[in-house]
Every structure is written in structure tokens, then in C-alpha cells.
PLY file of the C-alpha trace (Angstrom):
ply
format ascii 1.0
element vertex 316
property float x
property float y
property float z
element edge 315
property int vertex1
property int vertex2
end_header
76.38 180.80 66.80
77.33 177.93 64.57
80.75 177.69 66.29
79.10 177.57 69.71
76.75 174.81 68.60
79.59 172.81 67.07
81.64 173.16 70.26
78.75 171.93 72.37
78.34 168.90 70.17
82.03 168.07 70.38
81.97 168.44 74.17
78.99 166.16 74.49
80.66 163.57 72.27
83.77 163.65 74.44
81.67 163.15 77.56
79.88 160.17 75.99
83.16 158.60 74.92
84.58 159.01 78.42
81.54 157.37 80.00
81.70 154.51 77.48
85.36 153.89 78.24
84.68 153.86 81.97
81.77 151.42 81.59
83.86 149.13 79.40
86.77 149.24 81.84
84.54 148.45 84.81
82.96 145.46 83.10
86.20 143.96 81.89
87.44 140.93 83.87
91.06 140.73 84.85
93.29 137.85 83.87
92.90 134.62 85.94
95.25 134.39 88.91
98.04 131.83 88.98
96.52 130.33 92.14
93.44 129.22 90.24
95.68 127.01 88.07
97.63 125.51 90.99
97.45 121.75 91.44
95.47 120.43 94.41
97.34 118.48 97.04
97.74 114.71 96.80
95.20 112.43 98.50
96.90 110.46 101.28
96.50 107.44 103.56
94.49 105.27 101.16
93.25 102.03 102.74
91.13 99.16 101.47
89.11 96.32 103.02
87.39 93.47 101.19
84.04 92.71 102.81
80.62 91.45 101.70
81.74 90.96 98.09
83.04 94.54 97.62
86.22 96.54 98.16
85.73 99.50 100.48
88.31 102.25 100.04
88.87 105.11 102.51
91.36 107.98 102.66
92.17 111.30 104.29
92.19 114.60 102.45
92.16 118.24 103.46
90.05 120.49 101.25
91.19 123.54 103.25
94.04 124.42 100.91
95.23 128.07 100.67
93.78 129.91 97.63
92.59 126.66 96.00
88.94 125.62 95.90
88.64 121.85 95.51
85.79 120.86 93.24
85.91 117.09 93.71
87.79 113.79 93.75
88.23 111.33 90.92
88.47 107.58 91.62
90.44 105.61 89.02
90.68 101.82 88.79
92.66 99.35 86.68
92.30 95.57 86.48
95.60 93.73 86.49
98.04 95.62 84.25
95.37 97.45 82.25
95.28 101.25 81.99
93.41 103.27 84.56
89.78 104.24 84.00
87.68 106.72 85.97
84.99 104.85 87.91
83.59 107.67 90.06
83.67 111.42 90.68
82.94 112.38 94.28
82.44 115.63 96.21
85.52 117.14 97.88
84.49 116.06 101.39
84.11 112.38 100.45
86.35 109.96 102.39
84.89 106.63 101.27
84.20 104.69 98.08
82.81 101.17 97.65
83.61 99.10 94.58
81.06 96.29 94.22
82.22 95.03 90.81
85.08 92.76 91.93
86.02 89.10 91.66
88.02 86.87 94.02
91.75 86.34 93.43
91.92 89.13 90.85
94.15 92.15 91.32
92.77 95.68 91.18
94.71 98.93 91.31
93.25 102.18 92.57
94.35 105.80 92.75
92.60 109.05 93.65
93.06 112.51 92.17
91.69 115.86 93.32
90.63 118.59 90.87
89.83 122.27 91.42
87.16 124.66 90.12
89.03 125.08 86.81
89.28 121.28 86.47
93.03 121.39 87.08
93.84 117.86 88.26
96.40 117.19 90.98
98.99 114.45 91.01
97.60 110.95 91.62
97.75 109.39 95.05
99.99 106.47 95.76
98.73 103.36 93.97
96.70 100.95 96.05
96.73 97.28 95.01
93.91 95.06 96.19
93.46 91.32 95.62
90.31 90.04 97.35
90.37 86.44 98.60
87.85 84.16 100.30
86.77 85.54 103.66
86.65 83.42 106.85
83.49 82.48 108.78
82.18 85.20 111.13
83.26 85.35 114.76
81.04 83.59 117.28
80.36 83.44 121.00
80.65 87.10 122.03
80.44 87.65 125.79
81.08 90.71 127.92
82.39 91.44 131.38
81.90 94.81 133.09
84.86 95.89 135.24
85.38 98.94 137.44
86.12 101.20 134.48
85.79 99.22 131.24
83.98 96.54 129.30
85.92 93.41 128.37
84.65 91.54 125.30
85.79 88.05 124.34
84.73 85.50 121.71
85.61 82.08 120.35
89.10 81.47 118.99
89.32 80.98 115.21
91.49 78.92 112.85
95.23 79.52 112.52
96.05 82.75 110.72
92.65 84.34 111.29
92.67 87.77 112.94
89.85 90.00 114.18
88.44 93.51 113.91
85.87 94.88 116.33
83.32 97.60 115.56
81.22 99.77 117.86
78.09 101.81 117.23
75.38 103.68 119.10
72.88 102.56 116.44
71.81 98.94 116.25
72.91 97.29 112.99
74.78 100.34 111.63
78.56 100.38 112.00
81.33 102.74 110.82
83.77 101.78 108.07
86.76 101.89 110.44
87.25 99.42 113.30
87.94 100.32 116.94
91.31 98.56 116.86
94.11 100.15 114.82
95.58 96.78 113.81
93.85 93.39 113.49
93.73 91.53 116.80
95.67 88.28 117.30
93.59 87.20 120.30
89.79 87.02 120.69
89.69 89.77 123.31
89.15 93.55 123.41
88.90 96.06 126.25
86.95 99.28 125.73
85.99 102.25 127.87
82.46 102.34 129.26
79.73 104.57 127.89
77.31 105.07 130.77
75.10 107.53 128.89
73.40 105.20 126.42
73.50 101.63 125.06
76.26 100.74 122.61
76.56 97.79 120.24
79.59 95.71 119.29
80.22 93.34 116.43
83.35 91.36 115.56
84.57 90.25 112.13
87.17 87.60 111.35
90.02 88.72 109.06
92.52 87.11 106.71
95.24 89.05 104.92
96.15 89.18 101.24
97.61 92.50 100.12
94.55 93.97 101.87
92.35 92.88 104.76
89.52 90.48 103.92
86.72 90.60 106.48
83.98 88.12 107.23
80.41 89.23 107.69
79.50 90.79 111.03
79.04 88.61 114.08
75.86 88.66 116.13
75.58 91.99 117.95
76.54 92.37 121.58
74.63 95.17 123.34
76.10 96.90 126.37
73.27 98.64 128.22
74.45 100.75 131.18
70.99 100.53 132.73
71.76 96.88 133.45
75.06 97.53 135.30
74.83 96.27 138.90
77.45 97.66 141.34
79.04 95.58 144.04
77.64 96.02 147.54
79.50 98.65 149.60
82.03 97.20 152.03
83.35 98.05 155.49
80.23 99.87 156.73
80.82 101.47 160.13
78.88 103.53 162.69
80.30 106.13 165.06
78.14 108.02 167.60
78.87 111.58 168.69
76.57 113.94 170.63
73.47 111.81 169.98
74.21 111.82 166.27
75.37 108.91 164.19
78.01 108.89 161.47
77.71 106.02 158.98
80.71 105.51 156.68
81.83 102.87 154.20
84.51 102.18 151.61
84.12 104.09 148.35
83.09 101.87 145.43
85.78 100.84 142.95
83.37 101.15 140.00
83.93 104.54 138.34
80.35 104.44 137.04
78.73 104.46 140.51
76.84 107.75 140.84
76.04 107.68 144.57
74.88 105.70 147.59
71.61 105.03 149.40
71.48 104.73 153.16
68.70 102.60 154.70
67.62 102.49 158.37
65.28 100.15 160.16
61.99 101.97 160.79
59.39 101.63 163.52
57.68 98.87 161.54
60.84 96.79 161.66
61.42 97.12 157.92
64.34 99.02 156.39
63.40 102.38 154.87
65.37 104.71 152.60
66.93 107.39 154.78
68.92 109.38 152.23
70.88 109.29 148.95
74.38 110.80 149.02
77.32 111.28 146.66
80.10 110.56 149.15
80.75 107.48 151.32
79.59 109.02 154.59
76.25 110.07 156.09
75.29 111.97 159.24
72.08 110.77 160.92
70.92 113.54 163.26
67.67 111.84 164.33
67.86 110.65 167.93
66.80 107.11 168.78
66.17 105.23 171.99
66.21 101.63 170.91
68.32 99.17 168.97
68.86 100.50 165.43
70.35 99.10 162.21
71.63 100.44 158.88
72.78 99.19 155.51
74.05 100.95 152.35
73.72 100.30 148.62
75.67 101.73 145.66
73.75 103.32 142.77
74.62 102.52 139.15
73.25 104.13 135.95
70.03 102.15 136.29
70.26 99.68 139.16
71.47 99.70 142.74
73.70 97.11 144.32
72.71 94.41 146.79
72.70 95.71 150.37
75.89 95.92 152.36
76.33 94.04 155.60
73.97 95.42 158.24
75.51 97.45 161.04
73.52 97.29 164.32
73.64 100.12 166.84
72.67 100.02 170.52
70.90 103.07 172.07
0 1
1 2
2 3
3 4
4 5
5 6
6 7
7 8
8 9
9 10
10 11
11 12
12 13
13 14
14 15
15 16
16 17
17 18
18 19
19 20
20 21
21 22
22 23
23 24
24 25
25 26
26 27
27 28
28 29
29 30
30 31
31 32
32 33
33 34
34 35
35 36
36 37
37 38
38 39
39 40
40 41
41 42
42 43
43 44
44 45
45 46
46 47
47 48
48 49
49 50
50 51
51 52
52 53
53 54
54 55
55 56
56 57
57 58
58 59
59 60
60 61
61 62
62 63
63 64
64 65
65 66
66 67
67 68
68 69
69 70
70 71
71 72
72 73
73 74
74 75
75 76
76 77
77 78
78 79
79 80
80 81
81 82
82 83
83 84
84 85
85 86
86 87
87 88
88 89
89 90
90 91
91 92
92 93
93 94
94 95
95 96
96 97
97 98
98 99
99 100
100 101
101 102
102 103
103 104
104 105
105 106
106 107
107 108
108 109
109 110
110 111
111 112
112 113
113 114
114 115
115 116
116 117
117 118
118 119
119 120
120 121
121 122
122 123
123 124
124 125
125 126
126 127
127 128
128 129
129 130
130 131
131 132
132 133
133 134
134 135
135 136
136 137
137 138
138 139
139 140
140 141
141 142
142 143
143 144
144 145
145 146
146 147
147 148
148 149
149 150
150 151
151 152
152 153
153 154
154 155
155 156
156 157
157 158
158 159
159 160
160 161
161 162
162 163
163 164
164 165
165 166
166 167
167 168
168 169
169 170
170 171
171 172
172 173
173 174
174 175
175 176
176 177
177 178
178 179
179 180
180 181
181 182
182 183
183 184
184 185
185 186
186 187
187 188
188 189
189 190
190 191
191 192
192 193
193 194
194 195
195 196
196 197
197 198
198 199
199 200
200 201
201 202
202 203
203 204
204 205
205 206
206 207
207 208
208 209
209 210
210 211
211 212
212 213
213 214
214 215
215 216
216 217
217 218
218 219
219 220
220 221
221 222
222 223
223 224
224 225
225 226
226 227
227 228
228 229
229 230
230 231
231 232
232 233
233 234
234 235
235 236
236 237
237 238
238 239
239 240
240 241
241 242
242 243
243 244
244 245
245 246
246 247
247 248
248 249
249 250
250 251
251 252
252 253
253 254
254 255
255 256
256 257
257 258
258 259
259 260
260 261
261 262
262 263
263 264
264 265
265 266
266 267
267 268
268 269
269 270
270 271
271 272
272 273
273 274
274 275
275 276
276 277
277 278
278 279
279 280
280 281
281 282
282 283
283 284
284 285
285 286
286 287
287 288
288 289
289 290
290 291
291 292
292 293
293 294
294 295
295 296
296 297
297 298
298 299
299 300
300 301
301 302
302 303
303 304
304 305
305 306
306 307
307 308
308 309
309 310
310 311
311 312
312 313
313 314
314 315
């Protein structure tokens, strides 16, 4: 009996030891993978602009790197030949940093480094040198001209050596960090595609170059409101009768932003009345008439219609 009891105890101890080993094994973490210690990729395409007493820095960076989770970006700055110091730590999706502690005619050096979840820091970006200088006066005299498919913006010419950047926004007074033009403009002129869905705003800055671009403050805003576009009157309006029906046709408008046409006919009162609105430059009038009749056509813009075309008179 004693042997049986002793055997039972030993068996139970073995079971407990087995369970303990399994629990310990399940809870034990494996060694960190080599990927978690891999360096993040280098930040690229660093650019800087001096404006409004600060240096604005922008860059491109992909945080979608295989097997590496980017924790953030470190901005380092050095004055002159001094050693680099960290001035900011930003989230991994940041693409912009503004340095407001700068002085004119003094050189600053910048570089950006990415670091991962284990704080492994990647190689620094290419060094960016920035020496802010005095900015020119803002651009003046903005005017616009609406063409068939674009808006043309011009402004006053500036002093020798002054270039221009133009900015666009759908929000009054709030502009992106990057200009519409890829390179500073030599001439005070810019052509942009039309936005007929909503108003847009433009502002121009004057630019001088040091080792970076130095921008003036924003010019007065120029608003382009499509509701104010007025099409040209339709041309070459013609009338052809066939089987007591009348076909009115005209030349299609050159403006790409014209949405349709309105056909008017003289009514019994002697005044012209809206007969129909169509999308194509032709209309079939099936109403018979027995006296002298007349028609004209207008083109329809986003908010306004054109002046009337020449009137075409038809004998019964």
C-alpha cells in the first residue's frame, strides 16, 4: 500500500513538472529578429525656403518599408561649422518643419534621420545648407484673364534678379507650402487650368536666391470665381425649315466650361421667351407658326449665360 501511494505521488509530481515546463516555454519570448534592428531608409529630396523670418524645410519619405516600423524622424541643425544638435522629433508621416530661430546672412545646416521602434537610427540625409538673406517686396498688380480652357494670371514686373512663385488654394488665406510652379518664374505670368466647381485663390511671392529661395510675403489674393465666367455669344446661328418644323443650329462654343445653350423665340407678346435648354448646338422646333418668327441663342456658363447671339428671323 505504501508503494502504491509513493508511486502515485511520484506520478503527480511528474505531471506537475511537465505542466510547469510547458507554461514556462509558452511564456518565454523568442530572440528579437534581425529585421527589428535594420536601419530605416534615408530621408530624401530635402528642400528649404526662407519666408516670413523662418526657414521652412520639406522632404519626401516612405514609411512603408518592408519589415521595419518607423517610429519617427529627427531634425538636426548646426549653425555655421558647429556640431549638429537635435531640434525636433516628428512623427513618421511628417513632411514639413519650420525653423523660426534664424538670423539673416547666417549659415545653417540641416539633416534628417529616421528611427524605428527599437530606436535604431538610420543614416542621415544629405546635408542641406541654408543662408537666409533679405527678401524682396511682395508682388503687386495681379490681374486675370479667362480663356477657352485656362486662367492667365499676370502681375507687375519686379527689379532685376527677382523671380516669382505662385500659390493656389481653395481656402481663402491658407496656402500650401509648395508652389504651383516647379521652378521660380522669370516672367510675371502664369497659366493654370480652370476649376469650374468652386472658387480658387491665387497669391504670388517675389523670390531672390541665395543657397536657398528667399520669398517675400504673399501678394494680395486674386479670387477666380467660376460663377462670374461669362461665355461669348454663340455665332453663326442658322434656321432650316423642313416639314413645318424648324431646325436652329449654331457654332459650338470654344469655351470648354460652357455647359449648354438656351434657345429663345419671340412669343405672341412680341418679347423673346425661353424655348428650351440643350447640350448640343442644334434644336428642333416642332411648333408650327403662321407669322414672322425670330430666334436667338445664348451659351450657359457655370453661373452666367452669354449675351444673345444675332437674331435669326424666319418668314412663315
